[in-house]
Each structure stands twice: as C-alpha cells, then as structure tokens.
N, C-alpha and C positions, 0 to 999 in steps of 0.2 A: 200755553196749557198743555200742548203735546209733549213738550220737553220736559215739563215737571212731571208728568205721568211716567214717562220712560225712566226718569232718575228714581221714582219710588218704587218701580217694578225691579230696577236693577239693585236697589239696596235690600229688597225682600227676598232675593233669590240666593238661597245658601251657597256658599263656595264649596266646590267639589274637593275633597281631600284626596292626595294621591297616596296610594298605599305603598309603602317601601317594599321593593322586591327583595327577598332574602338572597344573600349571596350563597352560592353553591361552593361546596369544598373545592371543586375544580378551579372556579374563579378566583378564590382566595389564594391558592396555590400559585396560580399564574401571576397574581400581583405580588405575591412576596418572593418567588423565585422562579422567573420565567425560564431559567436555563434547565431547570429540571423537569419541565412538562414535556411530555412526548409529543412527536408529530400526530396530527390528527389522522385516524385511520380512514382512508379513502378506498371506495370501491371503484374500480374500472371497468368500463364495457368490455365484453369479450372480443368484440371487433378490434378495439384499440390495442388491447393486450396482444393479440394475434399479429397485428401489423408491427408491434415492437418486437415480437419473437422473431420474425423474419428478418428485421435490422439487426437484431442481436446476433442471430446465426450467421449473418453475412460479415459482420464487422468485429464481433467480440468473442465468439464461441471458441475460436482457434487457441486463445490465450486463458480465458476464464472458464472453458469447458461447456459442454452442450447445455447444462442446466444452470449455468451461472454458479455452480458450486466450488469453481477453482479448477485450474488446468495445470499444465507442465510449467508454465512460465507466468501466469496470472492467479492473483489470490482469489479467494472465495468471496463472491459479492454478496452472498447471503449473510455474511458476518461482517459487512462493511459498514463503518460508522457513516460514510457518506450516503449510503442507500438507506440506512436507519433513520437518518435525519432528513432526508429528502421529502418534500411535499411536492407532488405534481411536476417534478422535473426541476424544482428551483436550485437545487444543488447539484444534481447529475449533469444538467445542461451546461452551466459554466465550466464545470471540471473537464468533460470530454472535448469542449472546444478548444481547451489549452493543452491538455494531455499531460503526460509525464515522460517527456523525451529521455530524460536521465534514467528511467527505468525501462525503457523500450516501448512505452505507450505512445503512439503518435496522436496528434490532434485530429478530431473528426468535425468536418464541417456540416453539421446536421441543422435542418431547419427547426423552428420552434415546434412545429407539428410532428416532426420526427423524435424530437426529444421527449414530447409528451407521450408518443407511442413507446419509446424504449423504457421510460419510466414506468409506464402502465405495465410492461412485460415484467420489469424487475420486481416491482412491488407484489404483483399477482404470484410470481414465482416464490417470493420470500414467505408470502402468507401460506402457500402450499407446503413449503419446507417446514414452517413452524407447526403446521397442523399435523405432522407426522412424528409423534414423539418417539425417540430412540431410532429415528432414520436418519440422523445426521452422518454425513459422509466425511466432512472435513475435520480439521483439527483447530479447535478455538484458541484464541491467544491466552485465554486463562489456563488451558492445559500445559502451556509452556512456561508458567510463572511459578513453578513449584520449588525452584533452586534457592540457594542462599547467595545473596548479592554479594556480601562481603568475600565469602569463599570463591566465588567467581571472579572478583577483582584480584584476589591473591593469585588465582591460577593464571589470569591474563598476565600479571606482571611477573610471575614466577615459572612454576613448572611448564605451563603451556608455551612459555617463550613468545607469546602473542605481541607483547610490547616491542619486541625487535624490530617489527615491520610495522605495526599499527599503533595509532595514538588516538586516546579518546577525546583529544581536543583538536585533532587533525582530520586524518581520513574518516574516522569513525564519528566525528561530531555530527550528531542528529541522525545517526543510522537508524534509531529506533523509530524516528518519524517517516524514514523513507521505506523501511521494510517492517512489516509486522508478522508476529506469530511464526507459523511454518516457514513462510517465505525468508524471514531473517535467519531461522535455523538452517534452512538449505544453503544459503549464502556463506554461513559460516562453515558448515561442514564440507560442501562441494563448491567452492568459489568459481565462478566462470567470468569470462572477460578480464581475466588477470593475465595479460600477456607476459611471457618471459623476455627477459632481455639478455643479450650476449656481447661480450667484449671479445675482439679478435686481434691478436697481435701478429702482424705480418712478419717475414723473414727480414725485412729492412728495419724492423723495430717500431714501424707505425701502427698504431692503434685504431681500430675503427669499431664504433659501438652502434647498436640499434635493436630494434626488436627481432627476436628470434624467429625466422621465417621458415627455415627448413634445418633438419639435422638427421643424418642417417650415419652409417659407418664409414662412408666415403666423403661426404660433403657437409659443410656447415654453411648456412646462408642466414642473411639479415636483411631488414629494410631499415635504411638509415633515416635521419631526421627529414631529409629532403624527399623521402618517399622512393629512392632508388633501391633496387634490389642488388645485392652483391653476394657472391658465394666464392668459397675456396675448397680445395682438397683438404681433408682434416690432417693428412700426413705432412702438409707444408705449413701449417699454421698452429698457433697455440690459442686456445679460447676459454673463456669462463662464462657459464651461463647462470643466470639469476632467475630461478622460476618460482615466485611466491606461492604459487598453488601446490607445489610440491610439499611444502611444509604442512599444509593442511591435510593432505593425502597421507603424509607419515603419522599425523596425529590420530588418524582414524583407529589404527591398532592399539594406540595407547590410552584413549579416552576410557574413563569409567562412566558409568550412568550418572553419577554424581557430578563429575566433571562437566558433562554436557549440560546438565540442568542448571548448574551454578554458573556457568559461564553465559548461558542463555539469559538467566536472571539478571546478570550484570549487564550484557549488552542492551538490554531492554530499558535500562536506566539512562543510556546515552541519547536523550532527547534534546 
C-alpha cells in the first residue's frame, strides 16, 4: 500500500524544467575562434609583485631595462608577445627556464613561486605602462613596418650588396623570428659578434688563417682553429683581412631613409 502511494505522489509532482542559459558573446567567440580571445586580465597582490620586482632587478634589468621597457641588449618586455599571452606565468616560466643562449639570454632556474612573482611584476608593470597614454618610451614593431618589401628585396640583392655575404635561405633564414623590431634594425645597422678573419702569408709561402685577434701598424695577430694565438711583424708577412661588419659601417653614409625602411620591411618577412 505504501509503495502504491509513493508511486502516485511521484506521478503527480511536475517535472522541473531547466531554463537554458543564454550564451554570452564572449563564450561564443571562444567557441568559434579560441585563438582570438585575449588572456584573462588578472590582478596581482602588491606583495607578490614587489617580490617579482626584486627578482627582475637582480636577474633581468641589466638587459631589459629598469622598468622592463627595453635596454641596451634586451627587447622591450612591455611589447612582448610572450608577456601579452602569458597567464600567471604559464608562458614566462617555461621560456626563462630554457633561455635563448643564441641571443645571449641564459636559462634561469627559478622555482614555481619565483616564476609567479616575476610574472606578477611584469603584468603589473605592463598595466601601468598601458595606463599612461603617450608615455611610450620604446619603438613598436609596427613603427618599423612602413617600408616596401619588394623595394627592400631589390636593394638587398642589388645596390646594398647584402647578398654578397648574406642569404635569406642561409644565415638570415628565420632572422625575423630571432629578432623583432628595433632589435632587428640595430643588428642590421650595427652588427656585433661578427668577427673578422685574416689570412697571413709567411715568407716561406705558407698560409695561416684564423680569427683576427690583433692588428696595429707593427703587428698582425690571429687565433687559429685550434685556439692558438699567433702573431707576426707586419713588415715580414702579407695578409688579407675579411671584416663583414665594415661593409655595414660603410653603408651608413650611403643609406637613404627609404633604403632603411624598405630593407627592414624585407628582413621582417624572413620568418
């Protein structure tokens, strides 16, 4: 009897209908094109950001500047795609633990907590930077994309004589991924770490070649492939120096503004 009553009650209770929740424009965008959604804006405790500032000052400010706006050798982190796409250190952490040794950036062994602190500082600093209209100190990538790509390619292969030393499929392959914006332009105009080589012909006819290590009016010196330093009086030998950076220095007095803009436009396509 009790069971029959329960069945009757169960049949008389109306079923509750679930009201469908309207989809917001944001959720629809995320479903249709997740790549276009921006990282969620996150607020960081001041104490966490302050600890990150101390870490940054100790490890990063020498290259990237005191306020992360770029330094002598490091790019502007306020305009960094990595920082812009990072959420709570999920991109910054893996990157700094590997570094970019080819660009002079070593790897840093930071704990997860230290990564969180560093990320908090960078995001807080970026928020401050963006809140100051007209206060931008650096040069954005877009500022250096005003040239004509085809004209730049013609200059590279023609009047600029760049192709005599460089190749878009060789040493410059992917250069626009390794360097961005002002950093790329600096390396184009004032290359560094481009050692000169020298070939020395001795009185016996023997030829010795290596990296140019020393040269003045009286002495020519080199470091050979085995790492040994050798030198000779310039009056007793013949020598030929190949200094790639000098070609860049000679172009500085020949460049027009259009040449620089066009060449930069072309180099930024070498990805």
